N, CA, C and O atoms as a MOPAC input file, in Angstrom:
PM7 MOZYME 1SCF
protein

 N    -41.18000 1    45.59100 1   -47.31100 1
 C    -40.65600 1    45.16900 1   -46.03700 1
 C    -39.78100 1    46.30300 1   -45.48900 1
 O    -38.94100 1    46.85000 1   -46.20300 1
 N    -39.98600 1    46.64200 1   -44.23600 1
 C    -39.17400 1    47.66400 1   -43.58700 1
 C    -37.94900 1    47.01300 1   -42.95500 1
 O    -38.06800 1    46.06500 1   -42.17800 1
 N    -36.78700 1    47.52500 1   -43.29300 1
 C    -35.51800 1    47.01000 1   -42.77000 1
 C    -34.80500 1    48.16200 1   -42.06700 1
 O    -34.71900 1    49.26800 1   -42.60100 1
 N    -34.29600 1    47.89500 1   -40.86800 1
 C    -33.56800 1    48.89600 1   -40.09900 1
 C    -32.10900 1    48.49100 1   -40.00300 1
 O    -31.79300 1    47.33500 1   -39.72300 1
 N    -31.22000 1    49.45200 1   -40.23900 1
 C    -29.77800 1    49.22100 1   -40.10000 1
 C    -29.26700 1    50.14500 1   -39.00200 1
 O    -29.35300 1    51.36700 1   -39.12400 1
 N    -28.73800 1    49.56600 1   -37.93600 1
 C    -28.11800 1    50.32400 1   -36.85900 1
 C    -26.61000 1    50.31600 1   -37.07300 1
 O    -26.00200 1    49.26000 1   -37.24300 1
 N    -26.01200 1    51.51100 1   -37.06300 1
 C    -24.58500 1    51.65200 1   -37.34200 1
 C    -23.92700 1    52.34800 1   -36.16200 1
 O    -24.39500 1    53.39000 1   -35.70500 1
 N    -22.83800 1    51.76500 1   -35.66900 1
 C    -22.10600 1    52.36500 1   -34.54700 1
 C    -20.61100 1    52.19600 1   -34.76700 1
 O    -20.16900 1    51.34100 1   -35.53500 1
 N    -19.84900 1    53.02700 1   -34.07700 1
 C    -18.39500 1    52.92900 1   -34.18300 1
 C    -17.90500 1    51.65600 1   -33.51300 1
 O    -18.45900 1    51.22800 1   -32.50000 1
 N    -16.87800 1    51.05800 1   -34.06900 1
 C    -16.27900 1    49.86400 1   -33.47000 1
 C    -15.63000 1    50.23600 1   -32.14600 1
 O    -15.24700 1    51.38600 1   -31.92900 1
 N    -15.51000 1    49.24200 1   -31.25700 1
 C    -14.81300 1    49.45500 1   -29.98700 1
 C    -13.39000 1    49.90500 1   -30.27400 1
 O    -12.71400 1    49.36000 1   -31.14700 1
 N    -12.95000 1    50.90000 1   -29.53300 1
 C    -11.59900 1    51.41300 1   -29.69500 1
 C    -11.49500 1    52.61000 1   -30.62700 1
 O    -10.46500 1    53.28500 1   -30.64900 1
 N    -12.54600 1    52.88700 1   -31.40000 1
 C    -12.54900 1    54.05100 1   -32.28200 1
 C    -13.03100 1    55.25000 1   -31.47500 1
 O    -14.06400 1    55.18300 1   -30.80900 1
 N    -12.27800 1    56.34500 1   -31.53600 1
 C    -12.65700 1    57.54400 1   -30.79100 1
 C    -13.99800 1    58.06900 1   -31.27100 1
 O    -14.29400 1    58.05700 1   -32.46500 1
 N    -14.81600 1    58.53600 1   -30.30800 1
 C    -16.15100 1    59.05100 1   -30.60300 1
 C    -16.26000 1    60.47800 1   -30.06900 1
 O    -16.83100 1    60.68900 1   -28.99900 1
 N    -15.71900 1    61.46500 1   -30.79900 1
 C    -15.74100 1    62.83900 1   -30.29500 1
 C    -17.15200 1    63.39100 1   -30.11000 1
 O    -17.38200 1    64.20500 1   -29.21500 1
 N    -18.09100 1    62.96400 1   -30.93700 1
 C    -19.46700 1    63.43300 1   -30.79000 1
 C    -20.07500 1    62.89700 1   -29.49400 1
 O    -20.77400 1    63.62300 1   -28.78700 1
 N    -19.81600 1    61.65400 1   -29.19000 1
 C    -20.29300 1    61.06400 1   -27.94400 1
 C    -19.69800 1    61.77100 1   -26.73000 1
 O    -20.40100 1    62.03800 1   -25.75600 1
 N    -18.40700 1    62.07200 1   -26.79200 1
 C    -17.74300 1    62.77300 1   -25.67800 1
 C    -18.30900 1    64.17900 1   -25.49600 1
 O    -18.46500 1    64.64200 1   -24.36600 1
 N    -18.61700 1    64.85900 1   -26.60100 1
 C    -19.19900 1    66.19800 1   -26.52400 1
 C    -20.57400 1    66.14600 1   -25.86000 1
 O    -20.90000 1    66.99700 1   -25.03300 1
 N    -21.37200 1    65.15300 1   -26.22100 1
 C    -22.68600 1    64.98600 1   -25.60800 1
 C    -22.54200 1    64.70100 1   -24.12100 1
 O    -23.28200 1    65.25400 1   -23.30700 1
 N    -21.59300 1    63.84300 1   -23.76100 1
 C    -21.36000 1    63.51200 1   -22.34900 1
 C    -20.98100 1    64.76600 1   -21.55700 1
 O    -21.50400 1    64.98700 1   -20.46400 1
 N    -20.08200 1    65.58100 1   -22.09700 1
 C    -19.67800 1    66.81300 1   -21.41500 1
 C    -20.86000 1    67.76700 1   -21.25100 1
 O    -21.01800 1    68.39900 1   -20.20700 1
 N    -21.68800 1    67.86600 1   -22.29400 1
 C    -22.86000 1    68.73800 1   -22.21600 1
 C    -23.83700 1    68.24600 1   -21.15200 1
 O    -24.40200 1    69.04400 1   -20.40400 1
 N    -24.03200 1    66.94900 1   -21.08800 1
 C    -24.91300 1    66.38900 1   -20.06200 1
 C    -24.36800 1    66.67700 1   -18.66200 1
 O    -25.11900 1    67.03000 1   -17.75300 1
 N    -23.05300 1    66.52300 1   -18.50100 1
 C    -22.43900 1    66.81800 1   -17.19200 1
 C    -22.60800 1    68.29300 1   -16.83500 1
 O    -22.83000 1    68.62600 1   -15.67100 1
 N    -22.50400 1    69.18000 1   -17.83100 1
 C    -22.67000 1    70.60800 1   -17.55400 1
 C    -24.10400 1    70.93800 1   -17.13300 1
 O    -24.35500 1    71.96500 1   -16.50300 1
 N    -25.03300 1    70.06300 1   -17.48700 1
 C    -26.43500 1    70.22500 1   -17.07900 1
 C    -26.76400 1    69.42200 1   -15.82700 1
 O    -27.93000 1    69.19700 1   -15.50200 1
 N    -25.71000 1    68.99200 1   -15.12800 1
 C    -25.81800 1    68.25200 1   -13.86100 1
 C    -26.36900 1    66.83200 1   -13.99900 1
 O    -26.92600 1    66.28900 1   -13.04500 1
 N    -26.21900 1    66.23600 1   -15.16500 1
 C    -26.52800 1    64.81700 1   -15.33200 1
 C    -25.22900 1    64.03400 1   -15.12500 1
 O    -24.69300 1    63.42300 1   -16.04900 1
 N    -24.74400 1    64.07300 1   -13.88500 1
 C    -23.42800 1    63.52600 1   -13.55500 1
 C    -23.37300 1    62.00000 1   -13.52200 1
 O    -22.28600 1    61.42200 1   -13.51100 1
 N    -24.50200 1    61.35900 1   -13.50600 1
 C    -24.51000 1    59.89200 1   -13.43700 1
 C    -24.19400 1    59.24500 1   -14.78900 1
 O    -23.97200 1    58.03600 1   -14.85600 1
 N    -24.17100 1    60.02900 1   -15.85200 1
 C    -23.83300 1    59.50500 1   -17.17700 1
 C    -22.32900 1    59.25400 1   -17.21200 1
 O    -21.53700 1    60.18000 1   -17.03800 1
 N    -21.94200 1    58.01300 1   -17.43600 1
 C    -20.52100 1    57.65800 1   -17.42200 1
 C    -19.92200 1    57.52000 1   -18.81600 1
 O    -18.70300 1    57.59000 1   -18.96900 1
 N    -20.76300 1    57.32500 1   -19.84200 1
 C    -20.24800 1    57.20100 1   -21.20200 1
 C    -21.39300 1    57.42600 1   -22.18100 1
 O    -22.54300 1    57.10400 1   -21.88200 1
 N    -21.08200 1    57.97400 1   -23.33900 1
 C    -22.06600 1    58.18400 1   -24.39800 1
 C    -21.44800 1    57.70600 1   -25.70700 1
 O    -20.31100 1    58.05200 1   -26.03000 1
 N    -22.19300 1    56.92100 1   -26.44500 1
 C    -21.78500 1    56.47400 1   -27.77700 1
 C    -22.82300 1    56.98300 1   -28.76700 1
 O    -24.02300 1    56.78300 1   -28.57700 1
 N    -22.36400 1    57.63000 1   -29.80800 1
 C    -23.24500 1    58.13200 1   -30.84700 1
 C    -23.37700 1    57.06300 1   -31.91900 1
 O    -22.39500 1    56.41400 1   -32.27700 1
 N    -24.58900 1    56.87900 1   -32.43200 1
 C    -24.84700 1    55.89500 1   -33.48100 1
 C    -25.82900 1    56.49900 1   -34.47500 1
 O    -26.40600 1    57.56000 1   -34.23800 1
 N    -26.00500 1    55.80300 1   -35.58700 1
 C    -27.00300 1    56.25000 1   -36.56000 1
 C    -27.86800 1    55.07200 1   -36.97100 1
 O    -27.47500 1    53.91100 1   -36.85300 1
 N    -29.04900 1    55.40000 1   -37.45400 1
 C    -29.99700 1    54.37200 1   -37.86100 1
 C    -30.53900 1    54.73900 1   -39.23700 1
 O    -30.90600 1    55.88700 1   -39.48900 1
 N    -30.58200 1    53.75300 1   -40.11400 1
 C    -31.12600 1    53.94300 1   -41.45400 1
 C    -32.30200 1    52.98300 1   -41.60800 1
 O    -32.17400 1    51.78800 1   -41.34000 1
 N    -33.44400 1    53.50600 1   -42.04000 1
 C    -34.61900 1    52.67300 1   -42.29000 1
 C    -34.84500 1    52.61500 1   -43.79400 1
 O    -34.91200 1    53.64300 1   -44.46900 1
 N    -34.95900 1    51.40200 1   -44.30100 1
 C    -35.13400 1    51.17700 1   -45.73800 1
 C    -36.43600 1    50.43100 1   -45.98600 1
 O    -36.71700 1    49.43100 1   -45.32600 1
 N    -37.21300 1    50.90000 1   -46.91100 1
 C    -38.39100 1    50.16200 1   -47.35900 1
 C    -37.97100 1    49.39200 1   -48.60700 1
 O    -37.64900 1    49.98400 1   -49.63600 1
 N    -37.97800 1    48.07300 1   -48.50200 1
 C    -37.48800 1    47.20100 1   -49.56900 1
 C    -38.67400 1    46.47100 1   -50.21000 1
 O    -39.53200 1    45.93300 1   -49.51000 1
 N    -38.71200 1    46.45800 1   -51.52000 1
 C    -39.75600 1    45.74900 1   -52.25200 1
 C    -39.31900 1    44.29100 1   -52.42800 1
 O    -38.96900 1    43.85900 1   -53.52600 1
 N    -39.34900 1    43.55000 1   -51.32800 1
 C    -38.93800 1    42.13700 1   -51.33100 1
 C    -39.66800 1    41.43600 1   -50.19200 1
 O    -39.62000 1    41.88600 1   -49.04700 1
 N    -40.34300 1    40.33600 1   -50.50700 1
 C    -41.10100 1    39.60100 1   -49.48900 1
 C    -40.26000 1    38.52500 1   -48.79700 1
 O    -40.53000 1    38.16800 1   -47.65000 1
 N    -39.25400 1    38.01400 1   -49.48500 1
 C    -38.39600 1    36.95400 1   -48.94900 1
 C    -37.35300 1    37.57300 1   -48.00900 1
 O    -36.52600 1    38.38000 1   -48.43300 1
 N    -37.40300 1    37.18300 1   -46.72900 1
 C    -36.50200 1    37.77100 1   -45.72900 1
 C    -35.03700 1    37.48000 1   -46.03400 1
 O    -34.17800 1    38.33600 1   -45.82100 1
 N    -34.74500 1    36.29100 1   -46.52700 1
 C    -33.36300 1    35.93700 1   -46.84300 1
 C    -32.81300 1    36.81900 1   -47.95600 1
 O    -31.67900 1    37.29200 1   -47.87800 1
 N    -33.61500 1    37.03800 1   -48.98900 1
 C    -33.18600 1    37.89000 1   -50.10000 1
 C    -33.04000 1    39.34300 1   -49.65000 1
 O    -32.09900 1    40.02900 1   -50.04800 1
 N    -33.97700 1    39.80700 1   -48.81600 1
 C    -33.91400 1    41.18200 1   -48.30500 1
 C    -32.66900 1    41.37400 1   -47.46200 1
 O    -31.98300 1    42.38800 1   -47.59000 1
 N    -32.37200 1    40.41700 1   -46.60700 1
 C    -31.18400 1    40.49000 1   -45.75900 1
 C    -29.91500 1    40.55900 1   -46.59500 1
 O    -29.02600 1    41.36200 1   -46.31100 1
 N    -29.82900 1    39.73600 1   -47.60600 1
 C    -28.65500 1    39.72600 1   -48.48500 1
 C    -28.51600 1    41.04600 1   -49.23900 1
 O    -27.41300 1    41.57200 1   -49.38600 1
 N    -29.63700 1    41.57500 1   -49.71200 1
 C    -29.63600 1    42.84200 1   -50.43500 1
 C    -29.14800 1    43.99000 1   -49.53700 1
 O    -28.30700 1    44.79000 1   -49.94600 1
 N    -29.67600 1    44.05900 1   -48.32500 1
 C    -29.28900 1    45.12900 1   -47.40100 1
 C    -27.84700 1    44.94700 1   -46.93100 1
 O    -27.12900 1    45.93000 1   -46.74500 1
 N    -27.42200 1    43.71300 1   -46.74100 1
 C    -26.02200 1    43.47000 1   -46.37500 1
 C    -25.09300 1    44.00500 1   -47.46100 1
 O    -24.07800 1    44.63000 1   -47.15500 1
 N    -25.42900 1    43.76800 1   -48.71000 1
 C    -24.62300 1    44.28400 1   -49.81500 1
 C    -24.62300 1    45.80900 1   -49.82100 1
 O    -23.58500 1    46.42300 1   -50.06900 1
 N    -25.77300 1    46.43000 1   -49.55100 1
 C    -25.84800 1    47.88900 1   -49.47800 1
 C    -24.92200 1    48.42400 1   -48.38700 1
 O    -24.21800 1    49.41600 1   -48.58000 1
 N    -24.93700 1    47.74900 1   -47.24400 1
 C    -24.09000 1    48.17500 1   -46.12500 1
 C    -22.61600 1    48.07600 1   -46.48300 1
 O    -21.84500 1    49.00200 1   -46.23300 1
 N    -22.23100 1    46.95700 1   -47.06500 1
 C    -20.82800 1    46.71900 1   -47.38500 1
 C    -20.31700 1    47.65400 1   -48.48700 1
 O    -19.14600 1    48.03500 1   -48.49000 1
 N    -21.20400 1    48.02100 1   -49.42500 1
 C    -20.77800 1    48.83400 1   -50.55900 1
 C    -20.92300 1    50.33800 1   -50.34900 1
 O    -20.17700 1    51.11200 1   -50.94800 1
 N    -21.88300 1    50.77400 1   -49.49700 1
 C    -22.14900 1    52.20600 1   -49.41000 1
 C    -22.47700 1    52.71800 1   -48.00700 1
 O    -21.91000 1    53.71900 1   -47.56900 1
 N    -23.36900 1    52.05600 1   -47.31400 1
 C    -23.94300 1    52.64000 1   -46.10300 1
 C    -23.01200 1    52.66400 1   -44.89400 1
 O    -23.15400 1    53.52200 1   -44.02200 1
 N    -22.06500 1    51.73700 1   -44.83300 1
 C    -21.23600 1    51.58100 1   -43.64000 1
 C    -19.75600 1    51.65600 1   -44.01700 1
 O    -19.32100 1    51.06500 1   -45.00400 1
 N    -19.00000 1    52.39100 1   -43.21600 1
 C    -17.54300 1    52.37100 1   -43.35100 1
 C    -17.04900 1    51.22300 1   -42.47700 1
 O    -16.81500 1    51.40000 1   -41.28200 1
 N    -16.89200 1    50.05500 1   -43.07400 1
 C    -16.60700 1    48.84300 1   -42.30500 1
 C    -15.22900 1    48.84700 1   -41.64100 1
 O    -14.93900 1    47.97400 1   -40.82400 1
 N    -14.39100 1    49.80200 1   -41.97600 1
 C    -13.09100 1    49.91200 1   -41.32300 1
 C    -13.27600 1    50.38400 1   -39.87700 1
 O    -12.58000 1    49.91500 1   -38.97700 1
 N    -14.21600 1    51.31500 1   -39.65600 1
 C    -14.38000 1    51.89800 1   -38.31300 1
 C    -15.77700 1    51.69800 1   -37.73800 1
 O    -16.02200 1    52.06200 1   -36.58800 1
 N    -16.70500 1    51.12300 1   -38.51800 1
 C    -18.07700 1    50.98900 1   -38.04100 1
 C    -18.55400 1    49.53300 1   -38.07700 1
 O    -18.16400 1    48.75300 1   -38.94500 1
 N    -19.40400 1    49.19600 1   -37.11300 1
 C    -20.12500 1    47.92800 1   -37.09100 1
 C    -21.57100 1    48.22400 1   -37.46400 1
 O    -22.03200 1    49.35700 1   -37.32400 1
 N    -22.28300 1    47.21400 1   -37.93500 1
 C    -23.69500 1    47.40200 1   -38.23800 1
 C    -24.51300 1    46.17900 1   -37.86400 1
 O    -24.00900 1    45.06100 1   -37.76300 1
 N    -25.79000 1    46.44000 1   -37.66400 1
 C    -26.75700 1    45.39300 1   -37.32400 1
 C    -27.96400 1    45.61000 1   -38.21500 1
 O    -28.44300 1    46.73500 1   -38.35200 1
 N    -28.46300 1    44.53400 1   -38.82700 1
 C    -29.63300 1    44.61400 1   -39.70100 1
 C    -30.80800 1    43.96200 1   -38.97500 1
 O    -30.72600 1    42.82000 1   -38.52400 1
 N    -31.90400 1    44.71900 1   -38.87600 1
 C    -33.12900 1    44.23200 1   -38.23800 1
 C    -34.23600 1    44.15000 1   -39.27000 1
 O    -34.56500 1    45.14700 1   -39.91300 1
 N    -34.81800 1    42.95900 1   -39.43300 1
 C    -35.92800 1    42.78000 1   -40.38500 1
 C    -37.25100 1    42.87800 1   -39.66600 1
 O    -38.30400 1    42.75500 1   -40.29100 1

C-alpha cells in the first residue's frame, strides 16, 4: 500500500525557505505571489493491506521520527 505523508510548518513558525522563494519569484516579476510556504512529502510503500493498521503504523513513524511535532504538522494520505 502506498502511503503519502505531507509535512508543513505550523502556523506562526517562520519559514525562511518560503520567504526566499517568494523574493526570488518577485525578482523574476511574478509579483502576484503574496506568500509561499515550503513543505515536504514522504511516500512510503507499506506491506500492509488493512488501512487502519497502515494508518496507525505511519502515524507512529511520524510521531517518532519523520515529523518534528513541535514545529510541524502532518497529513497522512492512504
